[in-house]
KOLTOR-987362 format. One line per 4 residues: their letters; for each residue z, x, y of N, C-alpha, C. Coordinates in steps of 0.2 Angstrom, whole numbers. Example, Ala and Ser with C-alpha at 12.3 -4.5 7.8 and 13.67 -1.06 7.14 Angstrom:
<recs>
as) 39/66/-28/39/62/-22/39/66/-16; 35/64/-11/36/68/-5/39/64/0;
</recs>
This chain:
<recs>
msla) -14/17/-102/-10/12/-106/-14/7/-110; -13/6/-116/-18/2/-120/-16/-6/-119; -21/-10/-120/-20/-17/-120/-14/-19/-124; -14/-17/-131/-9/-19/-135/-2/-17/-133;
rnid) -1/-11/-130/5/-10/-127/7/-14/-121; 2/-16/-117/4/-20/-111/6/-27/-114; 2/-30/-119/4/-36/-122/11/-36/-125; 13/-31/-128/19/-30/-131/25/-30/-126;
llrr) 23/-26/-121/28/-26/-115/29/-33/-112; 24/-37/-111/24/-43/-108/28/-48/-113; 27/-47/-119/31/-52/-124/38/-50/-124; 40/-44/-123/47/-42/-123/51/-43/-116;
lprl) 47/-46/-111/50/-47/-105/57/-50/-104; 58/-56/-108/65/-59/-108/70/-54/-110; 69/-49/-114/74/-44/-116/75/-38/-112; 70/-38/-107/69/-32/-103/72/-34/-96;
dglr) 74/-40/-95/77/-42/-88/83/-37/-86; 83/-34/-80/88/-30/-78/88/-23/-81; 83/-22/-85/82/-15/-88/76/-12/-86; 71/-14/-90/64/-12/-88/62/-14/-81;
faep) 63/-20/-80/61/-23/-73/67/-23/-69; 67/-22/-63/73/-21/-59/76/-28/-56; 82/-28/-54/85/-33/-51/81/-35/-45; 79/-41/-43/76/-42/-36/79/-38/-31;
grga) 75/-34/-27/77/-31/-21/79/-24/-23; 79/-22/-29/81/-15/-31/76/-13/-36; 75/-6/-36/71/-3/-41/74/-2/-47; 70/0/-53/73/2/-59/78/7/-59;
dgls) 77/12/-54/82/17/-53/85/17/-46; 85/11/-43/89/10/-37/85/13/-31; 79/15/-31/76/18/-26/71/14/-21; 70/8/-23/66/4/-19/70/2/-13;
plqe) 66/3/-7/70/2/0/69/-6/2; 66/-10/-2/65/-17/-1/71/-20/1; 71/-24/6/77/-28/7/75/-36/7; 79/-40/5/78/-47/5/79/-50/12;
vtdf) 74/-55/14/75/-59/20/75/-66/18; 81/-69/20/82/-76/18/80/-82/23; 80/-80/29/79/-85/34/73/-84/38; 67/-85/34/60/-84/37/56/-90/39;
gdnp) 59/-96/38/55/-102/40/54/-106/34; 48/-110/35/46/-115/29/45/-111/23; 47/-114/17/47/-111/11/45/-116/5; 40/-120/6/38/-126/1/37/-123/-6;
galr) 35/-116/-6/33/-113/-12/39/-110/-16; 45/-111/-13/51/-108/-16/50/-101/-18; 47/-97/-14/47/-89/-15/52/-86/-12; 53/-79/-14/58/-75/-11/54/-70/-7;
mfaf) 57/-68/-1/54/-63/3/58/-56/3; 54/-51/2/57/-44/2/52/-40/7; 56/-36/11/52/-32/16/55/-25/17; 51/-20/19/53/-14/21/49/-12/28;
vpaq) 53/-9/33/50/-7/39/53/0/40; 48/5/40/51/12/42/53/13/49; 57/18/50/60/19/57/54/20/62; 49/24/59/43/25/64/37/21/62;
lqrp) 34/18/66/28/14/65/22/16/69; 16/17/66/10/18/69/9/13/74; 5/15/79/3/10/85/-5/9/85; -7/3/85/-3/-3/85/0/-4/78;
ralv) 5/-8/78/9/-9/72/5/-13/67; 6/-11/61/2/-15/55/7/-17/50; 4/-22/46/8/-25/41/4/-26/35; 6/-24/29/3/-25/23/7/-29/18;
vvlh) 4/-35/16/7/-39/11/5/-38/4; 10/-37/0/8/-35/-7/11/-40/-12; 6/-43/-16/8/-48/-21/8/-45/-28; 14/-45/-32/15/-42/-38/11/-47/-44;
gcgq) 11/-44/-50/7/-48/-55/12/-51/-60; 10/-54/-65/14/-58/-69/19/-53/-73; 26/-56/-74/31/-52/-77/34/-46/-73; 32/-46/-67/35/-41/-62/39/-44/-57;
tasa) 43/-40/-53/46/-42/-47/43/-38/-42; 45/-40/-36/43/-36/-30/45/-29/-30; 51/-27/-31/53/-20/-31/50/-16/-37; 49/-19/-43/46/-16/-48/39/-14/-47;
ydlg) 35/-19/-44/28/-17/-42/28/-12/-36; 33/-13/-32/33/-8/-26/34/-1/-29; 38/0/-33/39/7/-36/33/9/-40; 31/4/-44/25/6/-49/19/8/-45;
agws) 17/4/-40/11/5/-36/12/10/-30; 18/11/-28/20/16/-23/19/14/-16; 19/7/-15/18/5/-8/23/6/-3; 30/7/-4/35/8/1/34/16/2;
tlaq) 32/20/-2/31/27/-1/25/28/4; 20/24/3/14/24/8/16/22/14; 20/16/14/22/13/21/27/18/25; 31/22/21/35/27/25/31/33/27;
hygf) 26/35/23/22/41/25/17/39/31; 14/33/31/9/32/36/12/27/41; 18/25/41/21/21/46/18/14/47; 18/10/42/17/3/43/22/-2/39;
allm) 23/-8/41/28/-12/38/25/-15/32; 30/-17/27/28/-19/21/31/-26/19; 27/-31/17/30/-37/15/28/-39/8; 33/-40/4/32/-42/-3/35/-48/-6;
peqq) 31/-54/-5/34/-60/-8/35/-59/-16; 40/-63/-18/42/-63/-25/42/-70/-28; 39/-71/-34/39/-77/-37/45/-78/-41; 47/-84/-42/53/-86/-46/52/-89/-52;
rinn) 56/-88/-57/55/-91/-64/55/-99/-64; 58/-102/-59/59/-109/-58/52/-112/-56; 47/-108/-53/41/-110/-52/36/-108/-57; 37/-103/-61/32/-100/-66/36/-96/-71;
antc) 36/-98/-77/40/-95/-82/39/-87/-83; 33/-85/-81/31/-78/-82/31/-75/-75; 33/-78/-70/34/-76/-63/27/-74/-60; 22/-78/-62/15/-77/-60/14/-82/-53;
fnwf) 11/-79/-48/9/-83/-43/4/-89/-45; 5/-95/-43/1/-101/-45/-5/-101/-42; -10/-97/-43/-16/-96/-39/-21/-102/-41; -19/-106/-46/-24/-111/-48/-21/-118/-47;
nped) -15/-119/-45/-12/-126/-44/-15/-128/-38; -17/-135/-37/-20/-137/-31/-15/-137/-25; -9/-138/-27/-4/-138/-21/-2/-131/-19; -4/-126/-23/-3/-119/-21/-9/-115/-19;
tard) -15/-119/-18/-21/-116/-16/-24/-119/-10; -20/-123/-7/-22/-126/-1/-19/-124/6; -22/-124/11/-19/-121/17/-13/-126/19; -8/-123/22/-2/-126/24/1/-130/18;
sgep) 1/-128/12/4/-131/7/7/-126/2; 12/-127/-2/15/-123/-7/16/-116/-6; 14/-112/-10/15/-105/-10/11/-101/-4; 5/-103/-3/2/-100/3/6/-102/10;
rsir) 8/-108/11/12/-109/17/18/-105/17; 22/-104/11/28/-99/11/26/-92/13; 20/-89/11/18/-83/12/16/-82/20; 13/-87/22/11/-87/29/17/-87/34;
amia) 22/-91/32/28/-91/36/32/-84/36; 32/-81/30/34/-74/30/30/-69/34; 24/-70/34/20/-66/39/21/-67/46; 22/-73/48/23/-75/55/30/-72/57;
hmvk) 35/-72/52/42/-69/54/41/-62/55; 37/-58/51/37/-51/51/33/-49/58; 28/-53/59/24/-52/66/29/-53/72; 33/-58/72/37/-59/78/43/-54/78;
ihri) 46/-53/73/52/-49/73/51/-42/74; 45/-39/71/44/-32/71/38/-30/75; 36/-35/79/30/-34/84/24/-31/81; 22/-34/76/16/-32/72/10/-35/76;
dprr) 5/-31/77/-1/-33/80/-5/-38/75; -6/-44/78/-9/-49/74/-16/-47/71; -19/-42/74/-26/-40/72/-25/-35/66; -19/-33/64/-18/-28/59/-14/-30/54;
vfit) -15/-36/51/-12/-39/45/-16/-38/39; -14/-36/33/-18/-35/28/-15/-37/21; -18/-38/16/-15/-41/10/-19/-38/4; -15/-37/-2/-17/-35/-8/-13/-38/-14;
glsa) -16/-38/-20/-12/-40/-25/-15/-39/-32; -11/-39/-37/-13/-37/-44/-13/-44/-48; -19/-45/-52/-19/-50/-57/-18/-57/-54; -12/-60/-56/-11/-67/-53/-9/-66/-45;
gggm) -7/-60/-43/-6/-58/-36/-13/-57/-33; -18/-55/-37/-24/-54/-35/-28/-61/-34; -26/-65/-38/-29/-72/-37/-26/-75/-31; -19/-74/-30/-16/-77/-24/-18/-73/-18;
tsvm) -20/-67/-18/-23/-64/-13/-30/-67/-11; -34/-69/-16/-40/-73/-14/-38/-79/-11; -33/-83/-13/-31/-89/-10/-29/-88/-3; -25/-83/-1/-23/-82/6/-29/-80/10;
laty) -33/-76/8/-39/-74/12/-44/-80/13; -44/-85/8/-48/-91/9/-45/-96/14; -38/-97/13/-35/-102/16/-32/-100/23; -31/-94/24/-29/-91/31/-34/-85/33;
pevf) -40/-86/33/-44/-80/35/-43/-77/42; -41/-81/46/-40/-79/53/-34/-74/54; -30/-74/48/-24/-70/49/-25/-63/47; -30/-62/42/-30/-55/39/-37/-52/42;
aaga) -36/-45/43/-41/-41/45/-45/-39/39; -41/-38/33/-44/-36/27/-40/-37/21; -43/-37/15/-39/-38/9/-41/-34/3; -37/-33/-2/-39/-30/-8/-37/-33/-14;
iiag) -42/-35/-19/-40/-39/-25/-41/-34/-31; -35/-34/-35/-35/-29/-41/-35/-34/-47; -40/-33/-51/-40/-37/-58/-38/-44/-56; -41/-47/-51/-40/-54/-49/-46/-59/-50;
lpyg) -46/-64/-47/-51/-69/-48/-54/-72/-41; -60/-75/-41/-62/-78/-34/-58/-84/-33; -59/-86/-26/-55/-92/-24/-59/-98/-26; -55/-103/-29/-57/-110/-30/-61/-111/-36;
iaan) -60/-107/-41/-64/-108/-47/-60/-112/-52; -53/-113/-51/-49/-117/-56/-44/-121/-52; -43/-127/-55/-39/-132/-52/-33/-134/-57; -33/-131/-63/-28/-132/-68/-28/-126/-72;
lrea) -23/-126/-77/-22/-121/-82/-28/-120/-86; -31/-125/-89/-37/-124/-93/-43/-121/-89; -44/-123/-83/-49/-119/-80/-48/-112/-78; -41/-111/-77/-39/-104/-75/-40/-100/-81;
ldgm) -38/-102/-87/-39/-98/-93/-47/-97/-94; -51/-102/-93/-58/-101/-94/-61/-95/-89; -58/-96/-83/-60/-91/-78/-58/-84/-80; -52/-83/-82/-49/-77/-84/-53/-74/-90;
fhsp) -54/-78/-95/-57/-75/-101/-65/-75/-101; -68/-79/-98/-75/-80/-98/-79/-78/-92; -76/-80/-86/-79/-78/-80/-86/-81/-79; -87/-88/-79/-93/-91/-79/-97/-88/-72;
erpg) -103/-87/-72/-107/-85/-66/-108/-91/-62; -108/-90/-56/-110/-95/-51/-114/-92/-45; -118/-96/-42/-122/-93/-36/-118/-91/-31; -120/-86/-27/-116/-84/-22/-114/-89/-16;
relg) -119/-93/-15/-118/-98/-10/-113/-103/-12; -113/-105/-19/-108/-110/-21/-101/-106/-20; -100/-100/-22/-94/-97/-21/-92/-96/-14; -96/-95/-10/-95/-94/-3/-92/-101/0;
dlvr) -96/-106/-2/-94/-113/0/-87/-115/-2; -84/-112/-7/-77/-114/-9/-72/-111/-4; -74/-105/-1/-70/-102/4/-71/-106/11; -77/-107/12/-78/-111/19/-75/-118/19;
gasd) -74/-121/13/-71/-127/12/-63/-127/13; -60/-121/13/-53/-120/12/-50/-121/19; -54/-120/25/-51/-120/31/-57/-122/36; -55/-123/43/-60/-124/48/-63/-117/50;
hrgp) -61/-112/48/-63/-105/50/-70/-104/49; -74/-101/53/-81/-100/52/-83/-93/54; -78/-88/54/-79/-81/55/-77/-79/61; -76/-72/62/-78/-67/57/-73/-67/51;
wprv) -75/-65/46/-72/-65/39/-68/-58/38; -63/-59/34/-59/-52/32/-64/-48/28; -63/-41/29/-66/-36/25/-62/-36/18; -66/-35/13/-63/-35/6/-65/-29/1;
svwh) -60/-27/-2/-60/-22/-7/-58/-25/-14; -63/-23/-19/-62/-26/-26/-61/-21/-31; -56/-21/-35/-54/-16/-40/-54/-20/-47; -57/-17/-52/-56/-20/-59/-58/-14/-64;
gsad) -54/-15/-70/-55/-10/-75/-60/-13/-80; -65/-9/-82/-71/-11/-86/-68/-13/-93; -62/-11/-95/-60/-13/-102/-55/-18/-102; -54/-22/-96/-49/-27/-95/-50/-33/-100;
rtvn) -46/-35/-104/-46/-40/-109/-42/-46/-107; -38/-45/-101/-34/-51/-99/-38/-55/-94; -41/-51/-89/-45/-55/-84/-52/-51/-84; -57/-55/-87/-63/-53/-88/-66/-49/-82;
pgna) -69/-43/-83/-71/-39/-77/-77/-42/-73; -80/-48/-76/-85/-51/-73/-83/-55/-67; -76/-56/-66/-73/-59/-60/-74/-54/-54; -74/-48/-55/-75/-43/-50/-82/-45/-46;
neiv) -87/-45/-50/-93/-47/-48/-94/-54/-44; -90/-59/-47/-90/-65/-43/-86/-65/-37; -81/-61/-36/-77/-60/-30/-82/-57/-25; -85/-52/-27/-90/-48/-23/-95/-53/-20;
kqwl) -98/-57/-25/-103/-62/-23/-100/-67/-18; -94/-69/-19/-91/-74/-14/-91/-71/-7; -89/-65/-6/-88/-62/0/-94/-59/3; -99/-57/-1/-105/-55/2/-109/-61/5;
dlhd) -108/-67/2/-111/-73/5/-108/-75/11; -101/-74/12/-98/-76/18/-100/-71/24; -101/-65/22/-103/-60/27/-111/-59/28; -114/-64/24/-121/-64/25/-125/-57/23;
lpev) -122/-54/18/-125/-48/15/-129/-49/9; -133/-44/7/-137/-45/1/-133/-43/-5; -135/-45/-11/-131/-44/-17/-132/-36/-19; -138/-34/-17/-140/-27/-19/-135/-22/-15;
pmae) -132/-17/-18/-127/-13/-14/-131/-9/-9; -128/-7/-4/-131/-3/1/-130/5/0; -124/6/-4/-123/13/-6/-119/12/-13; -121/17/-17/-117/18/-24/-115/25/-24;
tnvd) -109/26/-25/-106/33/-25/-101/34/-30; -98/40/-32/-93/41/-36/-87/43/-32; -81/40/-33/-75/42/-30/-70/44/-36; -67/50/-36/-63/52/-41/-66/51/-48;
gypr) -72/51/-49/-75/50/-55/-77/43/-57; -76/38/-52/-77/31/-54/-83/28/-49; -87/24/-51/-92/21/-47/-89/16/-42; -92/17/-36/-90/13/-30/-96/10/-27;
qaww) -97/4/-26/-102/1/-22/-100/-2/-15; -104/-1/-10/-102/-3/-3/-107/-7/0; -105/-11/5/-110/-15/9/-107/-15/16; -111/-14/21/-108/-13/28/-112/-17/33;
dkdg) -109/-18/39/-113/-21/44/-117/-17/49; -120/-20/54/-125/-16/58/-122/-10/62; -115/-10/62/-112/-5/66/-109/0/61; -111/-1/54/-109/4/49/-102/3/47;
etlv) -98/-2/48/-92/-3/46/-92/-7/39; -89/-4/34/-89/-7/27/-85/-13/27; -89/-19/25/-86/-25/25/-84/-27/18; -88/-25/13/-86/-26/6/-87/-20/2;
esya) -82/-18/-3/-83/-13/-7/-80/-15/-14; -83/-11/-19/-81/-13/-26/-80/-7/-30; -74/-6/-34/-73/0/-38/-73/-3/-45; -76/0/-50/-76/-1/-57/-72/5/-60;
itdm) -66/3/-63/-63/9/-66/-64/9/-73; -69/14/-75/-72/14/-82/-66/15/-87; -67/10/-92/-63/11/-98/-55/9/-97; -54/7/-91/-47/5/-90/-45/-2/-92;
ahgt) -39/-4/-94/-37/-10/-96/-34/-14/-90; -31/-19/-91/-28/-24/-86/-22/-20/-82; -23/-19/-76/-18/-16/-72/-20/-13/-65; -16/-10/-62/-17/-6/-56/-18/1/-57;
plgl) -24/4/-55/-25/11/-56/-21/16/-52; -18/21/-55/-13/26/-52/-17/33/-53; -15/37/-48/-17/44/-48/-16/48/-42; -18/54/-42/-17/58/-36/-22/55/-30;
adnd) -19/55/-24/-23/53/-18/-27/59/-15; -31/58/-10/-35/63/-7/-30/68/-4; -24/67/-2/-20/71/1/-15/75/-4; -17/74/-11/-13/77/-16/-6/75/-17;
qryg) -5/69/-15/1/65/-16/0/60/-21; 5/59/-25/5/54/-30/9/48/-28; 6/42/-28/10/36/-26/11/31/-32; 17/30/-34/18/25/-40/20/29/-46;
iega) 22/24/-51/25/27/-57/22/23/-63; 19/26/-68/16/22/-73/21/17/-77; 18/12/-79/22/7/-82/18/1/-85; 21/-5/-86/17/-10/-88/12/-13/-83;
flie) 6/-13/-84/1/-15/-80/0/-10/-74; 3/-4/-74/2/1/-69/0/7/-73; -7/9/-73/-10/13/-77/-13/19/-74; -11/25/-77/-13/32/-75/-21/32/-76;
agis) -25/32/-71/-32/32/-71/-35/38/-67; -31/42/-64/-34/48/-60/-37/46/-53; -35/40/-51/-37/37/-44/-31/33/-42; -29/34/-36/-24/30/-33/-27/24/-29;
ssyh) -27/18/-32/-29/12/-29/-25/11/-23; -19/11/-23/-15/10/-17/-17/14/-11; -18/21/-12/-20/25/-7/-27/23/-4; -31/22/-8/-38/20/-6/-38/13/-3;
iakf) -34/9/-5/-34/2/-2/-31/3/5; -26/7/6/-23/8/13/-28/12/17; -32/16/14/-37/20/18/-43/15/20; -44/10/16/-49/5/17/-46/0/23;
fglt) -40/-1/23/-37/-5/29/-37/-1/35; -38/6/35/-38/10/41/-31/12/43; -27/13/38/-20/15/39/-18/22/38; -22/26/35/-21/33/33/-22/38/38;
gwip) -25/37/44/-26/42/49/-21/43/53; -15/40/53/-9/40/57/-6/47/57; -5/50/52/-1/56/51/-5/62/54; -12/63/52/-16/68/55/-17/67/62;
daaa) -17/61/65/-18/60/72/-12/62/76; -6/60/73/1/62/76/2/70/76; 0/73/70/1/80/70/-4/84/75; -10/81/76/-15/85/80/-12/84/87;
kkae) -9/78/89/-7/77/96/0/81/97; 4/82/92/10/86/92/8/94/93; 3/96/90/1/103/90/-2/104/97; -6/99/100/-9/100/106/-4/100/112;
aksa) 1/96/111/7/96/116/10/102/116; 11/105/110/15/111/109/11/117/112; 5/117/111/1/123/114/1/123/122; 2/117/124/1/116/132/8/118/135;
mkpa) 13/119/131/20/121/134/20/128/135; 24/130/140/25/137/142/29/140/137; 28/146/134/32/149/129/39/151/132; 44/151/128/50/153/130/51/160/131;
akpa) 55/162/136/56/169/137/58/173/131; 63/170/128/66/174/122/67/169/116; 65/171/110/66/166/104/73/165/103; 75/159/101/82/157/99/83/160/92;
lspa) 89/162/90/90/164/84/93/159/80; 92/158/73/95/153/69/102/154/68; 106/149/66/113/150/66/115/155/61; 111/156/56/113/162/51/107/166/49;
phla) 105/170/54/98/174/53/99/179/48; 93/181/45/92/186/41/95/193/44; 99/197/40/102/203/42/97/207/46; 92/209/43/87/214/46/84/211/52;
rsir) 83/204/53/81/201/59/86/202/64; 92/201/62/98/201/67/98/208/70; 97/213/66/98/220/68/92/222/73; 86/219/71/80/221/75/81/217/82;
aqva) 84/211/82/85/207/88/90/211/93; 96/214/89/101/217/93/98/223/96; 94/227/92/91/233/95/87/232/101; 83/226/100/78/225/106/82/223/112;
eest) 88/219/111/92/217/117/95/223/120; 98/228/116/101/234/119/96/238/123; 89/238/120/84/243/123/82/240/129; 83/234/130/80/231/137/85/231/142;
epkr) 92/233/141/97/233/146/95/239/150; 98/239/157/97/245/161/100/251/158; 96/257/160/98/263/157/105/265/160; 109/268/156/115/271/158/115/278/160;
ehas) 119/280/164/119/287/166/120/292/161; 124/291/156/125/295/150/120/295/145; 119/300/141/114/301/136/114/295/131; 120/293/128/120/288/123/119/281/126;
rfdl) 113/278/126/111/272/129/113/266/125; 113/267/118/116/261/114/119/264/108; 124/260/105/128/262/99/125/258/93; 122/262/88/119/259/82/125/256/78;
gqii) 131/259/78/136/256/74/138/249/77; 138/249/83/140/242/87/135/237/85; 129/239/85/123/234/84/124/231/77; 125/236/72/126/233/65/131/229/64;
tral) 137/230/68/143/226/68/141/219/71; 138/219/76/136/212/79/131/208/74; 126/212/71/122/208/66/126/206/60; 130/209/58/134/207/52/138/201/54;
taag) 141/201/60/145/195/63/141/189/63; 135/190/66/130/184/67/128/181/61; 127/186/56/125/183/49/130/180/45; 137/180/48/142/178/44/145/182/39;
lmk) 143/188/39/146/193/34/152/197/36; 154/196/43/159/200/45/163/195/51; 169/195/51/173/191/56/175/196/61;
</recs>
């Protein structure tokens, strides 16, 4: 999707309310399973809370917090990026805070306002209250809480990782900005369009100054389109530098590979765990990259700021969080348990078996009965009659 088309869609947002973008809590076609939660605790940021919890959850239980971009609702971004589909498939809980127009006319999270970038204040405090509610009500493992967001949601992801680093095991920032580079709208626009370079230590100190936390720090995945004209791609480099400094890692990548045709850089710790990774989506404009996942599944639907790129960022982010191994593990255990079971003496027939299968089963049953004294040990006509009756073709 071109930059011009994205801008045009954004300009027409007031006329698209209730049409292109869904009513809060409902998808454009009514398929979003998100449900609104109203009584979750302190809400100084005046945000709305939407959540989805599948019937089956992997253990230990995990939670992913997803923050939408400007001009989007929670449900619209859910359907577009495919997060509830991933949550259902891999068994994790989903929390999607939603901005209101009374806070920001374009429904952007206020990642640059001083009252919305400080710990225990404004929007961060509201999101923290939502997380605490989910952890308590759904018995989430506090060590398995993750966060991701697009654009302004990416900026607020940086805010949450900086102000509550002890809450998150990992985060993923898509077309976002580093924490602490703006304290007003003018500085925010300068960061978006120009992305001034700063020393890694200076960027790291901005995060260290946001709380009393001194580590360990969350792992971070960074995604950005190289043709982004809304948020300068240089911001991806600045985010990476910020978190490399916090993890005390060198700026030179430890590995450079291609994933689905796009360059990925990675840095890891002494145990081989990836602490920071960065994807550059070549020639992509501002938005979330969509495409087939490694399991040949498609997550999400193309739309405004949701761009077909041949790579599923949502899937790879869930994989980075360590959430995509649940289904294979469950299937392996199920197969192992099945093989250990003693086989049944006789297979059960389906309620409406195939006619030929029914005849074979009836013949087998007759042939195993004790031999009769007379020559005719079974009646073929009777067997066919029984098979037709079992198949529902004869009463």
